[in-house]
MDTraj code that builds the backbone (N, CA, C; nanometers):
import mdtraj as md
import numpy as np

residues = "MET ALA THR GLU GLY LYS ASN LEU SER GLU TYR ASP LYS ASP THR ILE PRO ASN ALA LYS GLU PHE ARG PHE GLY ILE VAL VAL SER GLU TRP ASN ASP THR ILE THR GLU GLY LEU TYR GLU GLY ALA LYS LYS VAL LEU LEU GLU ASN ASP VAL LEU GLU ARG LYS ILE GLU ARG TRP ASN VAL PRO GLY SER PHE GLU LEU ILE TYR GLY CYS LYS LYS MET GLN GLU SER TYR ASP MET LEU ASP ALA ILE ILE ALA ILE GLY SER VAL ILE GLU GLY GLU THR LYS HIS PHE ASP PHE VAL CYS GLN ALA VAL SER GLN GLY ILE LYS ASP LEU ASN VAL GLN SER ASP ILE PRO VAL ILE PHE CYS VAL LEU THR ASP GLN ASN MET GLN GLN ALA ILE ASP ARG SER GLY GLY LYS HIS GLY ASN LYS GLY ALA GLU ALA ALA VAL ALA ALA ILE LYS MET ALA GLN LEU ARG LYS ASP ALA ARG ILE".split()
xyz = np.array([
    [-7.5043, 10.3232, -12.2099],
    [-7.5699, 10.2848, -12.0874],
    [-7.4682, 10.2194, -11.9948],
    [-7.4624, 10.2619, -11.8702],
    [-7.3601, 10.2172, -11.7754],
    [-7.3665, 10.0681, -11.7463],
    [-7.4827, 10.0070, -11.7526],
    [-7.4940, 9.8650, -11.7198],
    [-7.4836, 9.7756, -11.8427],
    [-7.4677, 9.8322, -11.9581],
    [-7.4573, 9.7533, -12.0801],
    [-7.3379, 9.6591, -12.0713],
    [-7.3631, 9.5300, -12.0862],
    [-7.2571, 9.4307, -12.0838],
    [-7.2014, 9.4023, -11.9449],
    [-7.2673, 9.4499, -11.8404],
    [-7.2190, 9.4294, -11.7036],
    [-7.3279, 9.3615, -11.6212],
    [-7.2873, 9.2633, -11.5447],
    [-7.3799, 9.1981, -11.4529],
    [-7.3598, 9.2603, -11.3148],
    [-7.4594, 9.3323, -11.2655],
    [-7.4495, 9.4046, -11.1394],
    [-7.4338, 9.3129, -11.0189],
    [-7.4661, 9.1857, -11.0350],
    [-7.4593, 9.0907, -10.9240],
    [-7.3214, 9.0278, -10.9068],
    [-7.2337, 9.0440, -11.0046],
    [-7.1035, 8.9795, -10.9988],
    [-7.0070, 9.0609, -10.9135],
    [-6.9399, 8.9923, -10.8232],
    [-6.8370, 9.0554, -10.7430],
    [-6.7388, 8.9490, -10.6975],
    [-6.6207, 8.9916, -10.6614],
    [-6.5176, 8.9009, -10.6124],
    [-6.5247, 8.8999, -10.4602],
    [-6.5725, 8.7913, -10.4046],
    [-6.5914, 8.7802, -10.2599],
    [-6.4605, 8.8024, -10.1842],
    [-6.3483, 8.7722, -10.2467],
    [-6.2187, 8.7911, -10.1817],
    [-6.1836, 8.9383, -10.1614],
    [-6.2523, 9.0268, -10.2314],
    [-6.2240, 9.1703, -10.2173],
    [-6.3185, 9.2384, -10.1179],
    [-6.4075, 9.1593, -10.0571],
    [-6.5067, 9.2133, -9.9644],
    [-6.4582, 9.1906, -9.8214],
    [-6.4639, 9.2934, -9.7371],
    [-6.4253, 9.2733, -9.5964],
    [-6.5175, 9.1727, -9.5278],
    [-6.4690, 9.1133, -9.4219],
    [-6.5502, 9.0218, -9.3432],
    [-6.6635, 9.1015, -9.2792],
    [-6.7857, 9.0621, -9.3045],
    [-6.9028, 9.1386, -9.2590],
    [-6.9730, 9.0742, -9.1401],
    [-6.9138, 8.9744, -9.0815],
    [-6.9780, 8.8965, -8.9760],
    [-7.0247, 8.9813, -8.8580],
    [-6.9495, 9.0824, -8.8211],
    [-6.9818, 9.1635, -8.7035],
    [-7.0682, 9.2854, -8.7358],
    [-7.0944, 9.3106, -8.8626],
    [-7.1681, 9.4309, -8.9014],
    [-7.3189, 9.4130, -8.8903],
    [-7.3867, 9.5269, -8.8725],
    [-7.5343, 9.5332, -8.8699],
    [-7.5777, 9.6287, -8.9817],
    [-7.6820, 9.5904, -9.0546],
    [-7.7278, 9.6706, -9.1676],
    [-7.8756, 9.7030, -9.1569],
    [-7.9098, 9.8199, -9.2028],
    [-8.0482, 9.8586, -9.2189],
    [-8.0793, 9.8653, -9.3672],
    [-8.2007, 9.8297, -9.4012],
    [-8.2461, 9.8410, -9.5407],
    [-8.3829, 9.9076, -9.5371],
    [-8.3941, 10.0204, -9.6070],
    [-8.5214, 10.0908, -9.6181],
    [-8.5704, 10.0702, -9.7612],
    [-8.6916, 10.0155, -9.7732],
    [-8.7432, 9.9727, -9.9037],
    [-8.8702, 10.0493, -9.9390],
    [-8.8716, 10.1072, -10.0568],
    [-8.9910, 10.1739, -10.1082],
    [-9.0935, 10.0696, -10.1526],
    [-9.2201, 10.0939, -10.1152],
    [-9.3277, 10.0033, -10.1568],
    [-9.3762, 10.0335, -10.2991],
    [-9.3430, 10.1506, -10.3518],
    [-9.3829, 10.1867, -10.4877],
    [-9.2986, 10.1063, -10.5858],
    [-9.3601, 10.0539, -10.6907],
    [-9.2942, 9.9635, -10.7855],
    [-9.2372, 9.8420, -10.7096],
    [-9.3207, 9.7828, -10.6263],
    [-9.2741, 9.6793, -10.5350],
    [-9.2212, 9.5535, -10.6031],
    [-9.2626, 9.5245, -10.7228],
    [-9.2037, 9.4076, -10.7896],
    [-9.0549, 9.4326, -10.8146],
    [-9.0199, 9.5566, -10.8390],
    [-8.8797, 9.5937, -10.8604],
    [-8.8072, 9.6025, -10.7269],
    [-8.8639, 9.6747, -10.6316],
    [-8.7930, 9.6958, -10.5046],
    [-8.7775, 9.5664, -10.4251],
    [-8.8730, 9.4749, -10.4369],
    [-8.8578, 9.3455, -10.3682],
    [-8.7426, 9.2662, -10.4292],
    [-8.7285, 9.2735, -10.5609],
    [-8.6151, 9.2074, -10.6259],
    [-8.4826, 9.2666, -10.5804],
    [-8.4783, 9.3988, -10.5691],
    [-8.3565, 9.4650, -10.5215],
    [-8.3262, 9.4260, -10.3769],
    [-8.4300, 9.4231, -10.2939],
    [-8.4129, 9.3828, -10.1542],
    [-8.3579, 9.2404, -10.1456],
    [-8.4169, 9.1492, -10.2216],
    [-8.3705, 9.0102, -10.2186],
    [-8.2250, 8.9999, -10.2631],
    [-8.1867, 9.0769, -10.3645],
    [-8.0467, 9.0769, -10.4091],
    [-7.9529, 9.1279, -10.3017],
    [-7.9915, 9.2356, -10.2334],
    [-7.9084, 9.2913, -10.1266],
    [-7.8977, 9.1937, -10.0099],
    [-8.0099, 9.1398, -9.9694],
    [-8.0116, 9.0470, -9.8546],
    [-7.9263, 8.9234, -9.8846],
    [-7.9372, 8.8716, -10.0049],
    [-7.8616, 8.7528, -10.0435],
    [-7.7109, 8.7777, -10.0300],
    [-7.6644, 8.8919, -10.0777],
    [-7.5215, 8.9231, -10.0697],
    [-7.4776, 8.9415, -9.9246],
    [-7.5593, 9.0080, -9.8450],
    [-7.5245, 9.0239, -9.7032],
    [-7.5117, 8.8879, -9.6354],
    [-7.6080, 8.8003, -9.6586],
    [-7.6040, 8.6668, -9.5976],
    [-7.4855, 8.5852, -9.6491],
    [-7.4550, 8.5961, -9.7783],
    [-7.3402, 8.5259, -9.8364],
    [-7.2083, 8.5714, -9.7734],
    [-7.2082, 8.6915, -9.7194],
    [-7.0873, 8.7478, -9.6597],
    [-7.0932, 8.7455, -9.5070],
    [-7.1642, 8.6446, -9.4551],
    [-7.1651, 8.6099, -9.3127],
    [-7.2398, 8.7061, -9.2213],
    [-7.3241, 8.7924, -9.2764],
    [-7.4089, 8.8761, -9.1918],
    [-7.5241, 8.7883, -9.1432],
    [-7.5470, 8.7879, -9.0140],
    [-7.6572, 8.7102, -8.9592],
    [-7.7896, 8.7780, -8.9927],
    [-7.8913, 8.6988, -9.0229],
    [-8.0209, 8.7546, -9.0614],
    [-8.0759, 8.8478, -8.9532],
    [-8.0516, 8.8184, -8.8286],
    [-8.1008, 8.9034, -8.7200],
    [-8.0274, 9.0380, -8.7138],
    [-7.9194, 9.0510, -8.7900],
    [-7.8454, 9.1771, -8.7951],
    [-7.8808, 9.2592, -8.9195],
    [-7.9933, 9.2251, -8.9803],
    [-8.0451, 9.3008, -9.0945],
    [-8.1833, 9.3522, -9.0559],
    [-8.1959, 9.4830, -9.0460],
    [-8.3225, 9.5476, -9.0080],
    [-8.3863, 9.6071, -9.1330],
    [-8.5124, 9.5726, -9.1579],
    [-8.5840, 9.6235, -9.2760],
    [-8.6994, 9.7129, -9.2330],
    [-8.7083, 9.8266, -9.2985],
    [-8.8236, 9.9156, -9.2845],
    [-8.8790, 9.9429, -9.4238],
    [-9.0105, 9.9554, -9.4338],
    [-9.0752, 9.9936, -9.5592],
    [-9.1243, 10.1372, -9.5507],
    [-9.1196, 10.2061, -9.6636],
    [-9.1771, 10.3397, -9.6773],
    [-9.2634, 10.3401, -9.8028],
    [-9.3595, 10.4335, -9.8139],
    [-9.4524, 10.4299, -9.9273],
    [-9.3875, 10.4456, -10.0654],
    [-9.2915, 10.5367, -10.0785],
    [-9.2318, 10.5616, -10.2090],
    [-9.0861, 10.6010, -10.1969],
    [-9.0235, 10.6253, -10.3104],
    [-8.8816, 10.6613, -10.3102],
    [-8.8566, 10.7958, -10.2432],
    [-8.9474, 10.8903, -10.2585],
    [-8.9313, 11.0211, -10.1949],
    [-8.9207, 11.0053, -10.0429],
    [-8.9922, 10.9096, -9.9878],
    [-8.9939, 10.8871, -9.8432],
    [-8.8713, 10.8115, -9.7916],
    [-8.7869, 10.7640, -9.8820],
    [-8.6651, 10.6945, -9.8393],
    [-8.5771, 10.7834, -9.7522],
    [-8.5726, 10.9114, -9.7833],
    [-8.4865, 11.0037, -9.7081],
    [-8.5283, 11.0061, -9.5618],
    [-8.6555, 11.0271, -9.5365],
    [-8.7054, 11.0313, -9.3988],
    [-8.6862, 10.8960, -9.3308],
    [-8.7186, 10.7889, -9.4022],
    [-8.7029, 10.6557, -9.3447],
    [-8.5586, 10.6267, -9.3057],
    [-8.4645, 10.6622, -9.3917],
    [-8.3228, 10.6405, -9.3609],
    [-8.2774, 10.7291, -9.2459],
    [-8.3244, 10.8526, -9.2435],
    [-8.2890, 10.9437, -9.1342],
    [-8.3377, 10.8876, -9.0009],
    [-8.4626, 10.8436, -8.9962],
    [-8.5177, 10.7884, -8.8726],
    [-8.4471, 10.6588, -8.8340],
    [-8.4073, 10.5797, -8.9319],
    [-8.3341, 10.4572, -8.9018],
    [-8.1969, 10.4923, -8.8435],
    [-8.1295, 10.5933, -8.8988],
    [-8.0017, 10.6380, -8.8426],
    [-8.0179, 10.6806, -8.6970],
    [-8.1252, 10.7528, -8.6688],
    [-8.1495, 10.8033, -8.5335],
    [-8.1902, 10.6926, -8.4366],
    [-8.2600, 10.5927, -8.4863],
    [-8.3144, 10.4865, -8.4007],
    [-8.2170, 10.3731, -8.3740],
    [-8.1261, 10.3511, -8.4669],
    [-8.0345, 10.2376, -8.4568],
    [-7.8912, 10.2855, -8.4736],
    [-7.8351, 10.3464, -8.3709],
    [-7.6994, 10.3972, -8.3838],
    [-7.5956, 10.2850, -8.3920],
    [-7.6373, 10.1611, -8.3684],
    [-7.5446, 10.0499, -8.3801],
    [-7.5380, 9.9939, -8.5220],
    [-7.6129, 10.0520, -8.6146],
    [-7.6034, 10.0081, -8.7538],
    [-7.4706, 10.0546, -8.8130],
    [-7.4176, 9.9736, -8.9029],
    [-7.2914, 10.0083, -8.9682],
    [-7.3120, 10.0699, -9.1056],
    [-7.4261, 10.0440, -9.1678],
    [-7.4612, 10.1056, -9.2964],
    [-7.6093, 10.0805, -9.3225],
    [-7.6662, 10.1660, -9.4053],
    [-7.8070, 10.1551, -9.4455],
    [-7.8127, 10.1545, -9.5976],
    [-7.8997, 10.0719, -9.6522],
    [-7.9220, 10.0683, -9.7964],
    [-8.0615, 10.1237, -9.8235],
    [-8.0703, 10.2254, -9.9079],
    [-8.1980, 10.2846, -9.9486],
    [-8.2372, 10.2250, -10.0834],
    [-8.3490, 10.1520, -10.0869],
    [-8.3916, 10.0818, -10.2081],
    [-8.5204, 10.1433, -10.2620],
    [-8.5153, 10.1850, -10.3881],
    [-8.6324, 10.2421, -10.4521],
    [-8.6272, 10.2240, -10.6028],
    [-8.7365, 10.2604, -10.6664],
    [-8.7464, 10.2521, -10.8124],
    [-8.8375, 10.3639, -10.8616],
    [-8.7808, 10.4492, -10.9459],
    [-8.8575, 10.5575, -11.0065],
    [-8.8518, 10.5360, -11.1570],
    [-8.9685, 10.5241, -11.2189],
    [-8.9752, 10.4985, -11.3623],
    [-9.0339, 10.6209, -11.4306],
    [-8.9653, 10.6663, -11.5332],
    [-9.0045, 10.7888, -11.6019],
    [-9.1446, 10.7765, -11.6617],
    [-9.2216, 10.8811, -11.6412],
    [-9.3561, 10.8863, -11.6978],
    [-9.3671, 11.0030, -11.7948],
    [-9.4862, 11.0555, -11.8082],
    [-9.5116, 11.1619, -11.9055],
    [-9.4960, 11.3014, -11.8469],
    [-9.4697, 11.3111, -11.7157],
    [-9.4588, 11.4431, -11.6530],
    [-9.3196, 11.4625, -11.5945],
    [-9.2928, 11.5814, -11.5458],
    [-9.1640, 11.6144, -11.4855],
    [-9.1497, 11.5577, -11.3437],
    [-9.2535, 11.4937, -11.2924],
    [-9.2493, 11.4352, -11.1586],
    [-9.1248, 11.3477, -11.1398],
    [-9.0902, 11.2685, -11.2409],
    [-8.9729, 11.1822, -11.2394],
    [-8.8467, 11.2613, -11.2051],
    [-8.8282, 11.3747, -11.2731],
    [-8.7089, 11.4568, -11.2514],
    [-8.7024, 11.5092, -11.1087],
    [-8.8157, 11.5565, -11.0577],
    [-8.8182, 11.6125, -10.9229],
    [-8.7904, 11.5058, -10.8172],
    [-8.8520, 11.3901, -10.8311],
    [-8.8317, 11.2829, -10.7332],
    [-8.6867, 11.2339, -10.7375],
    [-8.6348, 11.2078, -10.8557],
    [-8.4967, 11.1585, -10.8669],
    [-8.3970, 11.2573, -10.8073],
    [-8.4145, 11.3846, -10.8401],
    [-8.3244, 11.4878, -10.7874],
    [-8.3341, 11.4967, -10.6355],
    [-8.4547, 11.4992, -10.5825],
    [-8.4737, 11.5120, -10.4379],
    [-8.4162, 11.3923, -10.3633],
    [-8.4399, 11.2732, -10.4136],
    [-8.3926, 11.1534, -10.3449],
    [-8.2400, 11.1469, -10.3475],
    [-8.1800, 11.1726, -10.4618],
    [-8.0339, 11.1661, -10.4678],
    [-7.9709, 11.2725, -10.3790],
    [-8.0261, 11.3934, -10.3785],
    [-7.9733, 11.4992, -10.2915],
    [-7.9966, 11.4659, -10.1439],
    [-8.1139, 11.4130, -10.1127],
    [-8.1458, 11.3783, -9.9745],
    [-8.0553, 11.2704, -9.9186],
    [-8.0277, 11.1686, -9.9985],
    [-7.9381, 11.0614, -9.9531],
    [-7.7963, 11.1157, -9.9388],
    [-7.7567, 11.2015, -10.0311],
    [-7.6250, 11.2661, -10.0184],
    [-7.6182, 11.3445, -9.8887],
    [-7.7231, 11.4194, -9.8571],
    [-7.7258, 11.4983, -9.7333],
    [-7.7132, 11.4092, -9.6095],
    [-7.7808, 11.2968, -9.6100],
    [-7.7710, 11.2051, -9.4960],
    [-7.6275, 11.1561, -9.4764],
    [-7.5572, 11.1330, -9.5856],
    [-7.4187, 11.0877, -9.5774],
    [-7.3264, 11.1965, -9.5233],
    [-7.3572, 11.3204, -9.5532],
    [-7.2763, 11.4314, -9.5044],
    [-7.3057, 11.4597, -9.3572],
    [-7.4311, 11.4433, -9.3173],
    [-7.4753, 11.4845, -9.1834],
    [-7.4657, 11.3761, -9.0764],
    [-7.4488, 11.2518, -9.1149],
    [-7.4513, 11.1428, -9.0171],
    [-7.3271, 11.0564, -9.0291],
    [-7.3027, 10.9795, -8.9261],
    [-7.1878, 10.8890, -8.9245],
    [-7.2205, 10.7517, -8.9847],
    [-7.3481, 10.7244, -9.0098],
    [-7.3866, 10.5946, -9.0664],
    [-7.4064, 10.6119, -9.2173],
    [-7.3237, 10.5463, -9.2990],
    [-7.3365, 10.5628, -9.4435],
    [-7.4690, 10.5091, -9.4976],
    [-7.5237, 10.5803, -9.5947],
    [-7.6463, 10.5391, -9.6627],
    [-7.6104, 10.5125, -9.8086],
    [-7.6396, 10.3927, -9.8541],
    [-7.6075, 10.3504, -9.9898],
    [-7.7280, 10.3754, -10.0802],
    [-7.7040, 10.4404, -10.1914],
    [-7.8077, 10.4765, -10.2881],
    [-7.8350, 10.3573, -10.3797],
    [-7.9491, 10.2941, -10.3618],
    [-7.9916, 10.1835, -10.4479],
    [-8.1305, 10.2173, -10.5015],
    [-8.1372, 10.3264, -10.5737],
    [-8.2630, 10.3723, -10.6320],
    [-8.2488, 10.3672, -10.7832],
    [-8.3242, 10.2795, -10.8443],
    [-8.3230, 10.2722, -10.9905],
    [-8.3990, 10.3911, -11.0460],
    [-8.3441, 10.4546, -11.1473],
    [-8.4085, 10.5691, -11.2129],
    [-8.4133, 10.5371, -11.3626],
    [-8.5111, 10.4566, -11.3981],
    [-8.5165, 10.4006, -11.5331],
    [-8.6202, 10.4695, -11.6213],
    [-8.6006, 10.4555, -11.7498],
    [-8.6926, 10.5140, -11.8478],
    [-8.8186, 10.4309, -11.8649],
    [-8.8097, 10.3014, -11.8348],
    [-8.9265, 10.2151, -11.8512],
    [-8.9157, 10.0931, -11.7598],
    [-9.0239, 10.0215, -11.7488],
    [-9.0301, 9.9054, -11.6600],
    [-8.9304, 9.7979, -11.6995],
    [-8.9084, 9.7770, -11.8277],
    [-8.8149, 9.6726, -11.8702],
    [-8.6737, 9.7012, -11.8203],
    [-8.6312, 9.8263, -11.8258],
    [-8.4990, 9.8607, -11.7733],
    [-8.4911, 9.8287, -11.6235],
    [-8.5974, 9.8581, -11.5507],
    [-8.5998, 9.8295, -11.4065],
    [-8.5930, 9.6790, -11.3809],
    [-8.6666, 9.6022, -11.4585],
    [-8.6648, 9.4562, -11.4453],
    [-8.5246, 9.4025, -11.4727],
    [-8.4619, 9.4553, -11.5775],
    [-8.3283, 9.4100, -11.6158],
    [-8.2244, 9.4340, -11.5070],
    [-8.2469, 9.5340, -11.4209],
    [-8.1501, 9.5729, -11.3179],
    [-8.1883, 9.5280, -11.1772],
    [-8.2998, 9.4588, -11.1656],
    [-8.3444, 9.4123, -11.0330],
    [-8.3545, 9.2600, -11.0290],
    [-8.2671, 9.1947, -11.1031],
    [-8.2636, 9.0493, -11.1082],
    [-8.2765, 8.9956, -11.2493],
    [-8.2816, 9.0833, -11.3468],
    [-8.2941, 9.0436, -11.4868],
    [-8.1597, 9.0301, -11.5560],
    [-8.1570, 9.0632, -11.6834],
    [-8.0384, 9.0349, -11.7654],
    [-7.9133, 9.1121, -11.7239],
    [-7.9282, 9.2209, -11.6507],
    [-7.8111, 9.2955, -11.6038],
    [-7.7746, 9.2607, -11.4599],
    [-7.8412, 9.1624, -11.4018],
    [-7.8129, 9.1250, -11.2638],
    [-7.8996, 9.2028, -11.1676],
    [-7.8433, 9.2371, -11.0533],
    [-7.9240, 9.2977, -10.9479],
    [-7.8483, 9.4114, -10.8814],
    [-7.8990, 9.5316, -10.8979],
    [-7.8389, 9.6502, -10.8372],
    [-7.8416, 9.6407, -10.6848],
    [-7.9363, 9.5669, -10.6279],
    [-7.9399, 9.5450, -10.4835],
    [-7.8161, 9.4713, -10.4356],
    [-7.7702, 9.3745, -10.5127],
    [-7.6478, 9.3017, -10.4791],
    [-7.5288, 9.3967, -10.4799],
    [-7.5217, 9.4796, -10.5805],
    [-7.4132, 9.5781, -10.5903],
    [-7.4169, 9.6744, -10.4711],
    [-7.5358, 9.7153, -10.4306],
    [-7.5504, 9.8063, -10.3170],
    [-7.5052, 9.7394, -10.1874],
    [-7.5326, 9.6106, -10.1717],
    [-7.4896, 9.5384, -10.0510],
    [-7.3378, 9.5305, -10.0439],
    [-7.2732, 9.5084, -10.1567],
    [-7.1266, 9.5084, -10.1592],
    [-7.0750, 9.6458, -10.1163],
    [-7.1351, 9.7517, -10.1691],
    [-7.0952, 9.8875, -10.1307],
    [-7.1183, 9.9106, -9.9813],
    [-7.2291, 9.8605, -9.9290],
    [-7.2604, 9.8776, -9.7870],
    [-7.1557, 9.8092, -9.6991],
    [-7.1151, 9.6904, -9.7366],
    [-7.0124, 9.6189, -9.6597],
    [-6.8817, 9.6974, -9.6619],
    [-6.8436, 9.7443, -9.7790],
    [-6.7185, 9.8197, -9.7906],
    [-6.7244, 9.9504, -9.7116],
    [-6.8389, 10.0166, -9.7133],
    [-6.8518, 10.1420, -9.6385],
    [-6.8585, 10.1165, -9.4877],
    [-6.9174, 10.0065, -9.4471],
    [-6.9176, 9.9706, -9.3047],
    [-6.7747, 9.9490, -9.2568],
    [-6.6941, 9.8845, -9.3393],
    [-6.5533, 9.8627, -9.3039],
    [-6.4777, 9.9942, -9.2993],
    [-6.5036, 10.0823, -9.3940],
    [-6.4402, 10.2149, -9.3943],
    [-6.4756, 10.2911, -9.2665],
    [-6.6014, 10.2854, -9.2299],
    [-6.6485, 10.3511, -9.1074],
    [-6.5750, 10.2951, -8.9855],
    [-6.5623, 10.1631, -8.9785],
    [-6.4914, 10.0977, -8.8687],
    [-6.3449, 10.1397, -8.8662],
    [-6.2798, 10.1358, -8.9816],
    [-6.1369, 10.1699, -8.9907],
    [-6.1121, 10.3164, -8.9533],
    [-6.2050, 10.4030, -8.9863],
    [-6.1892, 10.5456, -8.9577],
    [-6.1988, 10.5756, -8.8084],
    [-6.2575, 10.4865, -8.7334],
    [-6.2718, 10.5047, -8.5885],
    [-6.1507, 10.4567, -8.5100],
    [-6.0657, 10.3813, -8.5743],
    [-5.9493, 10.3242, -8.5038],
    [-5.8439, 10.4305, -8.4831],
])
top = md.Topology()
chain = top.add_chain()
for i, resn in enumerate(residues, 1):
    res = top.add_residue(resn, chain, resSeq=i)
    for name in ("N", "CA", "C"):
        top.add_atom(name, md.element.get_by_symbol(name[0]), res)
traj = md.Trajectory(xyz[None], top)
């Protein structure tokens, strides 16, 4: 397991670019909201710790993880001054193949947004086998994948800025 023995919330602040001037969007799935709210809080905390002003963080909610693609696309179109977007969701495996279809569609859709747009979209969608795994990765014993996604968003915002120079 990739997160075994790793705390997703740990990062070296000295390796993170200064994020004071950046603006971020966060699109959050309402499905499995106890998990997605934990991920959102982890992401927001890291952004604020890295000098992003709260007014420079725009949050939109969508019904489920499948809808993250549309929500992120519309956020890209509506806020061209954003430097990066974080897509937050949680898909927990059930008894049907629905899990496979949703996970595949969301990962491909977010990849497509990154190829088609200038605003990077960070994939913060947990795809766990059970609720305990999701809890462990959204503020539990493995830390918070939302925090890890915020670090990635800051780094990608800086890459985007550097590529324009």
